[in-house]
PDB file of N, CA, C and O in Angstrom:
ATOM      1  N   MET A   1      52.941 -59.090  24.018  1.00  0.00           N
ATOM      2  CA  MET A   1      53.267 -58.093  25.004  1.00  0.00           C
ATOM      3  C   MET A   1      52.234 -58.167  26.130  1.00  0.00           C
ATOM      4  O   MET A   1      51.188 -58.802  25.996  1.00  0.00           O
ATOM      5  N   ALA A   2      52.545 -57.521  27.210  1.00  0.00           N
ATOM      6  CA  ALA A   2      51.618 -57.520  28.347  1.00  0.00           C
ATOM      7  C   ALA A   2      50.302 -56.869  27.934  1.00  0.00           C
ATOM      8  O   ALA A   2      50.259 -56.085  26.987  1.00  0.00           O
ATOM      9  N   ASN A   3      49.249 -57.194  28.640  1.00  0.00           N
ATOM     10  CA  ASN A   3      47.906 -56.741  28.298  1.00  0.00           C
ATOM     11  C   ASN A   3      47.598 -55.405  28.962  1.00  0.00           C
ATOM     12  O   ASN A   3      47.425 -55.364  30.180  1.00  0.00           O
ATOM     13  N   PRO A   4      47.522 -54.295  28.196  1.00  0.00           N
ATOM     14  CA  PRO A   4      47.211 -52.992  28.800  1.00  0.00           C
ATOM     15  C   PRO A   4      45.817 -52.950  29.403  1.00  0.00           C
ATOM     16  O   PRO A   4      45.547 -52.126  30.278  1.00  0.00           O
ATOM     17  N   GLN A   5      44.929 -53.823  28.951  1.00  0.00           N
ATOM     18  CA  GLN A   5      43.570 -53.850  29.489  1.00  0.00           C
ATOM     19  C   GLN A   5      43.529 -54.415  30.907  1.00  0.00           C
ATOM     20  O   GLN A   5      42.503 -54.303  31.580  1.00  0.00           O
ATOM     21  N   ALA A   6      44.614 -55.015  31.372  1.00  0.00           N
ATOM     22  CA  ALA A   6      44.651 -55.633  32.695  1.00  0.00           C
ATOM     23  C   ALA A   6      44.811 -54.613  33.818  1.00  0.00           C
ATOM     24  O   ALA A   6      44.706 -54.970  34.992  1.00  0.00           O
ATOM     25  N   ILE A   7      45.059 -53.363  33.480  1.00  0.00           N
ATOM     26  CA  ILE A   7      45.300 -52.316  34.479  1.00  0.00           C
ATOM     27  C   ILE A   7      44.056 -51.439  34.603  1.00  0.00           C
ATOM     28  O   ILE A   7      43.456 -51.061  33.597  1.00  0.00           O
ATOM     29  N   ASN A   8      43.672 -51.120  35.830  1.00  0.00           N
ATOM     30  CA  ASN A   8      42.480 -50.312  36.073  1.00  0.00           C
ATOM     31  C   ASN A   8      42.767 -48.817  36.084  1.00  0.00           C
ATOM     32  O   ASN A   8      42.318 -48.117  36.991  1.00  0.00           O
ATOM     33  N   ASP A   9      43.498 -48.313  35.104  1.00  0.00           N
ATOM     34  CA  ASP A   9      43.678 -46.870  34.991  1.00  0.00           C
ATOM     35  C   ASP A   9      43.753 -46.497  33.514  1.00  0.00           C
ATOM     36  O   ASP A   9      43.762 -47.370  32.646  1.00  0.00           O
ATOM     37  N   ASP A  10      43.806 -45.207  33.237  1.00  0.00           N
ATOM     38  CA  ASP A  10      43.805 -44.733  31.851  1.00  0.00           C
ATOM     39  C   ASP A  10      45.149 -44.912  31.160  1.00  0.00           C
ATOM     40  O   ASP A  10      45.227 -44.822  29.935  1.00  0.00           O
ATOM     41  N   LEU A  11      46.203 -45.164  31.923  1.00  0.00           N
ATOM     42  CA  LEU A  11      47.535 -45.256  31.334  1.00  0.00           C
ATOM     43  C   LEU A  11      47.876 -46.649  30.829  1.00  0.00           C
ATOM     44  O   LEU A  11      48.635 -46.787  29.870  1.00  0.00           O
ATOM     45  N   GLY A  12      47.335 -47.673  31.451  1.00  0.00           N
ATOM     46  CA  GLY A  12      47.692 -49.036  31.070  1.00  0.00           C
ATOM     47  C   GLY A  12      49.143 -49.320  31.397  1.00  0.00           C
ATOM     48  O   GLY A  12      49.729 -48.672  32.264  1.00  0.00           O
ATOM     49  N   GLU A  13      49.720 -50.284  30.708  1.00  0.00           N
ATOM     50  CA  GLU A  13      51.118 -50.647  30.930  1.00  0.00           C
ATOM     51  C   GLU A  13      51.987 -49.940  29.904  1.00  0.00           C
ATOM     52  O   GLU A  13      51.528 -49.621  28.807  1.00  0.00           O
ATOM     53  N   PHE A  14      53.261 -49.693  30.265  1.00  0.00           N
ATOM     54  CA  PHE A  14      54.172 -49.036  29.342  1.00  0.00           C
ATOM     55  C   PHE A  14      55.599 -49.415  29.684  1.00  0.00           C
ATOM     56  O   PHE A  14      55.877 -49.979  30.742  1.00  0.00           O
ATOM     57  N   ILE A  15      56.503 -49.090  28.758  1.00  0.00           N
ATOM     58  CA  ILE A  15      57.933 -49.251  29.016  1.00  0.00           C
ATOM     59  C   ILE A  15      58.611 -47.914  28.748  1.00  0.00           C
ATOM     60  O   ILE A  15      58.073 -47.074  28.027  1.00  0.00           O
ATOM     61  N   GLU A  16      59.781 -47.720  29.324  1.00  0.00           N
ATOM     62  CA  GLU A  16      60.622 -46.567  29.033  1.00  0.00           C
ATOM     63  C   GLU A  16      61.978 -47.071  28.571  1.00  0.00           C
ATOM     64  O   GLU A  16      62.527 -48.018  29.133  1.00  0.00           O
ATOM     65  N   ILE A  17      62.509 -46.430  27.545  1.00  0.00           N
ATOM     66  CA  ILE A  17      63.857 -46.734  27.062  1.00  0.00           C
ATOM     67  C   ILE A  17      64.675 -45.460  27.164  1.00  0.00           C
ATOM     68  O   ILE A  17      64.288 -44.427  26.616  1.00  0.00           O
ATOM     69  N   ALA A  18      65.804 -45.523  27.861  1.00  0.00           N
ATOM     70  CA  ALA A  18      66.674 -44.358  28.044  1.00  0.00           C
ATOM     71  C   ALA A  18      67.923 -44.503  27.196  1.00  0.00           C
ATOM     72  O   ALA A  18      68.467 -45.598  27.058  1.00  0.00           O
ATOM     73  N   ASN A  19      68.375 -43.395  26.629  1.00  0.00           N
ATOM     74  CA  ASN A  19      69.632 -43.361  25.898  1.00  0.00           C
ATOM     75  C   ASN A  19      70.682 -42.734  26.798  1.00  0.00           C
ATOM     76  O   ASN A  19      70.698 -41.517  26.984  1.00  0.00           O
ATOM     77  N   VAL A  20      71.553 -43.549  27.355  1.00  0.00           N
ATOM     78  CA  VAL A  20      72.599 -43.054  28.248  1.00  0.00           C
ATOM     79  C   VAL A  20      73.920 -42.854  27.510  1.00  0.00           C
ATOM     80  O   VAL A  20      74.948 -42.587  28.132  1.00  0.00           O
ATOM     81  N   ASP A  21      73.892 -42.983  26.187  1.00  0.00           N
ATOM     82  CA  ASP A  21      75.081 -42.801  25.359  1.00  0.00           C
ATOM     83  C   ASP A  21      75.258 -41.320  25.023  1.00  0.00           C
ATOM     84  O   ASP A  21      74.402 -40.500  25.354  1.00  0.00           O
ATOM     85  N   ALA A  22      76.361 -40.982  24.369  1.00  0.00           N
ATOM     86  CA  ALA A  22      76.651 -39.601  23.981  1.00  0.00           C
ATOM     87  C   ALA A  22      76.181 -39.293  22.561  1.00  0.00           C
ATOM     88  O   ALA A  22      76.315 -38.158  22.103  1.00  0.00           O
ATOM     89  N   VAL A  23      75.636 -40.278  21.860  1.00  0.00           N
ATOM     90  CA  VAL A  23      75.140 -40.088  20.492  1.00  0.00           C
ATOM     91  C   VAL A  23      73.681 -40.514  20.416  1.00  0.00           C
ATOM     92  O   VAL A  23      73.220 -41.319  21.226  1.00  0.00           O
ATOM     93  N   ARG A  24      72.957 -39.973  19.444  1.00  0.00           N
ATOM     94  CA  ARG A  24      71.556 -40.377  19.291  1.00  0.00           C
ATOM     95  C   ARG A  24      71.473 -41.803  18.772  1.00  0.00           C
ATOM     96  O   ARG A  24      72.369 -42.280  18.076  1.00  0.00           O
ATOM     97  N   VAL A  25      70.385 -42.475  19.121  1.00  0.00           N
ATOM     98  CA  VAL A  25      70.218 -43.892  18.795  1.00  0.00           C
ATOM     99  C   VAL A  25      68.901 -44.068  18.035  1.00  0.00           C
ATOM    100  O   VAL A  25      67.875 -43.508  18.421  1.00  0.00           O
ATOM    101  N   ASN A  26      68.938 -44.847  16.955  1.00  0.00           N
ATOM    102  CA  ASN A  26      67.734 -45.188  16.207  1.00  0.00           C
ATOM    103  C   ASN A  26      67.293 -46.583  16.637  1.00  0.00           C
ATOM    104  O   ASN A  26      68.064 -47.537  16.538  1.00  0.00           O
ATOM    105  N   LEU A  27      66.058 -46.704  17.111  1.00  0.00           N
ATOM    106  CA  LEU A  27      65.541 -47.984  17.586  1.00  0.00           C
ATOM    107  C   LEU A  27      64.935 -48.837  16.475  1.00  0.00           C
ATOM    108  O   LEU A  27      64.443 -49.934  16.742  1.00  0.00           O
ATOM    109  N   GLN A  28      64.962 -48.355  15.241  1.00  0.00           N
ATOM    110  CA  GLN A  28      64.403 -49.139  14.140  1.00  0.00           C
ATOM    111  C   GLN A  28      65.094 -50.496  14.086  1.00  0.00           C
ATOM    112  O   GLN A  28      66.322 -50.578  14.109  1.00  0.00           O
ATOM    113  N   GLY A  29      64.299 -51.559  14.015  1.00  0.00           N
ATOM    114  CA  GLY A  29      64.825 -52.920  13.971  1.00  0.00           C
ATOM    115  C   GLY A  29      64.969 -53.562  15.337  1.00  0.00           C
ATOM    116  O   GLY A  29      65.185 -54.771  15.422  1.00  0.00           O
ATOM    117  N   TRP A  30      64.855 -52.786  16.414  1.00  0.00           N
ATOM    118  CA  TRP A  30      64.929 -53.375  17.748  1.00  0.00           C
ATOM    119  C   TRP A  30      63.708 -54.252  17.978  1.00  0.00           C
ATOM    120  O   TRP A  30      62.614 -53.938  17.510  1.00  0.00           O
ATOM    121  N   ARG A  31      63.898 -55.347  18.697  1.00  0.00           N
ATOM    122  CA  ARG A  31      62.807 -56.257  19.047  1.00  0.00           C
ATOM    123  C   ARG A  31      62.559 -56.159  20.557  1.00  0.00           C
ATOM    124  O   ARG A  31      63.477 -56.329  21.360  1.00  0.00           O
ATOM    125  N   LEU A  32      61.319 -55.884  20.923  1.00  0.00           N
ATOM    126  CA  LEU A  32      60.903 -55.870  22.323  1.00  0.00           C
ATOM    127  C   LEU A  32      60.258 -57.216  22.614  1.00  0.00           C
ATOM    128  O   LEU A  32      59.374 -57.652  21.877  1.00  0.00           O
ATOM    129  N   VAL A  33      60.693 -57.880  23.686  1.00  0.00           N
ATOM    130  CA  VAL A  33      60.212 -59.225  24.012  1.00  0.00           C
ATOM    131  C   VAL A  33      59.775 -59.260  25.470  1.00  0.00           C
ATOM    132  O   VAL A  33      60.452 -58.718  26.344  1.00  0.00           O
ATOM    133  N   ASP A  34      58.631 -59.905  25.726  1.00  0.00           N
ATOM    134  CA  ASP A  34      58.196 -60.067  27.111  1.00  0.00           C
ATOM    135  C   ASP A  34      58.469 -61.492  27.570  1.00  0.00           C
ATOM    136  O   ASP A  34      59.002 -62.302  26.812  1.00  0.00           O
ATOM    137  N   GLY A  35      58.108 -61.791  28.793  1.00  0.00           N
ATOM    138  CA  GLY A  35      58.336 -63.120  29.343  1.00  0.00           C
ATOM    139  C   GLY A  35      57.294 -64.135  28.913  1.00  0.00           C
ATOM    140  O   GLY A  35      57.383 -65.306  29.285  1.00  0.00           O
ATOM    141  N   GLY A  36      56.298 -63.705  28.130  1.00  0.00           N
ATOM    142  CA  GLY A  36      55.214 -64.591  27.733  1.00  0.00           C
ATOM    143  C   GLY A  36      55.264 -64.980  26.266  1.00  0.00           C
ATOM    144  O   GLY A  36      54.236 -65.322  25.682  1.00  0.00           O
ATOM    145  N   ASN A  37      56.448 -64.934  25.663  1.00  0.00           N
ATOM    146  CA  ASN A  37      56.631 -65.382  24.282  1.00  0.00           C
ATOM    147  C   ASN A  37      55.975 -64.461  23.258  1.00  0.00           C
ATOM    148  O   ASN A  37      55.596 -64.918  22.180  1.00  0.00           O
ATOM    149  N   HIS A  38      55.831 -63.167  23.574  1.00  0.00           N
ATOM    150  CA  HIS A  38      55.322 -62.173  22.644  1.00  0.00           C
ATOM    151  C   HIS A  38      56.456 -61.214  22.301  1.00  0.00           C
ATOM    152  O   HIS A  38      57.340 -60.978  23.125  1.00  0.00           O
ATOM    153  N   SER A  39      56.435 -60.660  21.088  1.00  0.00           N
ATOM    154  CA  SER A  39      57.459 -59.685  20.714  1.00  0.00           C
ATOM    155  C   SER A  39      56.894 -58.669  19.737  1.00  0.00           C
ATOM    156  O   SER A  39      55.838 -58.875  19.138  1.00  0.00           O
ATOM    157  N   HIS A  40      57.618 -57.571  19.592  1.00  0.00           N
ATOM    158  CA  HIS A  40      57.260 -56.512  18.655  1.00  0.00           C
ATOM    159  C   HIS A  40      58.557 -55.927  18.112  1.00  0.00           C
ATOM    160  O   HIS A  40      59.469 -55.610  18.876  1.00  0.00           O
ATOM    161  N   VAL A  41      58.640 -55.784  16.787  1.00  0.00           N
ATOM    162  CA  VAL A  41      59.796 -55.162  16.149  1.00  0.00           C
ATOM    163  C   VAL A  41      59.426 -53.723  15.797  1.00  0.00           C
ATOM    164  O   VAL A  41      58.376 -53.477  15.204  1.00  0.00           O
ATOM    165  N   ILE A  42      60.289 -52.776  16.161  1.00  0.00           N
ATOM    166  CA  ILE A  42      60.075 -51.375  15.801  1.00  0.00           C
ATOM    167  C   ILE A  42      60.415 -51.233  14.322  1.00  0.00           C
ATOM    168  O   ILE A  42      61.574 -51.367  13.929  1.00  0.00           O
ATOM    169  N   ALA A  43      59.399 -50.961  13.504  1.00  0.00           N
ATOM    170  CA  ALA A  43      59.554 -51.028  12.052  1.00  0.00           C
ATOM    171  C   ALA A  43      59.974 -49.706  11.410  1.00  0.00           C
ATOM    172  O   ALA A  43      60.434 -49.706  10.268  1.00  0.00           O
ATOM    173  N   THR A  44      59.829 -48.595  12.103  1.00  0.00           N
ATOM    174  CA  THR A  44      60.147 -47.294  11.524  1.00  0.00           C
ATOM    175  C   THR A  44      61.232 -46.603  12.326  1.00  0.00           C
ATOM    176  O   THR A  44      61.572 -47.034  13.428  1.00  0.00           O
ATOM    177  N   ASP A  45      61.774 -45.531  11.770  1.00  0.00           N
ATOM    178  CA  ASP A  45      62.763 -44.744  12.503  1.00  0.00           C
ATOM    179  C   ASP A  45      62.166 -44.251  13.809  1.00  0.00           C
ATOM    180  O   ASP A  45      61.055 -43.724  13.835  1.00  0.00           O
ATOM    181  N   LEU A  46      62.903 -44.425  14.883  1.00  0.00           N
ATOM    182  CA  LEU A  46      62.505 -43.930  16.195  1.00  0.00           C
ATOM    183  C   LEU A  46      63.774 -43.523  16.923  1.00  0.00           C
ATOM    184  O   LEU A  46      64.439 -44.352  17.545  1.00  0.00           O
ATOM    185  N   TRP A  47      64.105 -42.244  16.841  1.00  0.00           N
ATOM    186  CA  TRP A  47      65.368 -41.730  17.372  1.00  0.00           C
ATOM    187  C   TRP A  47      65.212 -41.290  18.815  1.00  0.00           C
ATOM    188  O   TRP A  47      64.193 -40.716  19.198  1.00  0.00           O
ATOM    189  N   ILE A  48      66.242 -41.569  19.613  1.00  0.00           N
ATOM    190  CA  ILE A  48      66.318 -41.079  20.986  1.00  0.00           C
ATOM    191  C   ILE A  48      67.623 -40.302  21.114  1.00  0.00           C
ATOM    192  O   ILE A  48      68.704 -40.834  20.860  1.00  0.00           O
ATOM    193  N   GLU A  49      67.509 -39.049  21.507  1.00  0.00           N
ATOM    194  CA  GLU A  49      68.675 -38.179  21.651  1.00  0.00           C
ATOM    195  C   GLU A  49      69.486 -38.562  22.885  1.00  0.00           C
ATOM    196  O   GLU A  49      68.956 -39.209  23.789  1.00  0.00           O
ATOM    197  N   PRO A  50      70.764 -38.175  22.941  1.00  0.00           N
ATOM    198  CA  PRO A  50      71.587 -38.467  24.124  1.00  0.00           C
ATOM    199  C   PRO A  50      70.952 -37.908  25.396  1.00  0.00           C
ATOM    200  O   PRO A  50      70.528 -36.753  25.434  1.00  0.00           O
ATOM    201  N   GLY A  51      70.892 -38.727  26.418  1.00  0.00           N
ATOM    202  CA  GLY A  51      70.334 -38.315  27.700  1.00  0.00           C
ATOM    203  C   GLY A  51      68.821 -38.278  27.755  1.00  0.00           C
ATOM    204  O   GLY A  51      68.250 -37.958  28.798  1.00  0.00           O
ATOM    205  N   ALA A  52      68.159 -38.600  26.653  1.00  0.00           N
ATOM    206  CA  ALA A  52      66.697 -38.578  26.609  1.00  0.00           C
ATOM    207  C   ALA A  52      66.117 -39.976  26.803  1.00  0.00           C
ATOM    208  O   ALA A  52      66.847 -40.967  26.827  1.00  0.00           O
ATOM    209  N   TYR A  53      64.799 -40.039  26.941  1.00  0.00           N
ATOM    210  CA  TYR A  53      64.122 -41.330  27.039  1.00  0.00           C
ATOM    211  C   TYR A  53      62.811 -41.249  26.281  1.00  0.00           C
ATOM    212  O   TYR A  53      62.306 -40.160  26.008  1.00  0.00           O
ATOM    213  N   ARG A  54      62.270 -42.397  25.945  1.00  0.00           N
ATOM    214  CA  ARG A  54      60.967 -42.515  25.292  1.00  0.00           C
ATOM    215  C   ARG A  54      60.129 -43.482  26.109  1.00  0.00           C
ATOM    216  O   ARG A  54      60.612 -44.520  26.561  1.00  0.00           O
ATOM    217  N   ALA A  55      58.887 -43.132  26.287  1.00  0.00           N
ATOM    218  CA  ALA A  55      57.931 -44.008  26.973  1.00  0.00           C
ATOM    219  C   ALA A  55      56.918 -44.505  25.947  1.00  0.00           C
ATOM    220  O   ALA A  55      56.439 -43.741  25.109  1.00  0.00           O
ATOM    221  N   PHE A  56      56.602 -45.788  26.025  1.00  0.00           N
ATOM    222  CA  PHE A  56      55.656 -46.414  25.097  1.00  0.00           C
ATOM    223  C   PHE A  56      54.562 -47.086  25.890  1.00  0.00           C
ATOM    224  O   PHE A  56      53.654 -47.679  25.308  1.00  0.00           O
TER     225      PHE A  56
END
């Protein structure tokens, strides 16, 4: 994944995932991939309600 240490602020880098569906979504098992051949699999339940978003 991108390097959060590369940013000169307290927030670092992050992503947001929005649920634009009408039902809640579990992100468990989703794989996040960057352009530099790095990835991360969400290993636990991570629910997003309809119309909501999560920032990581």
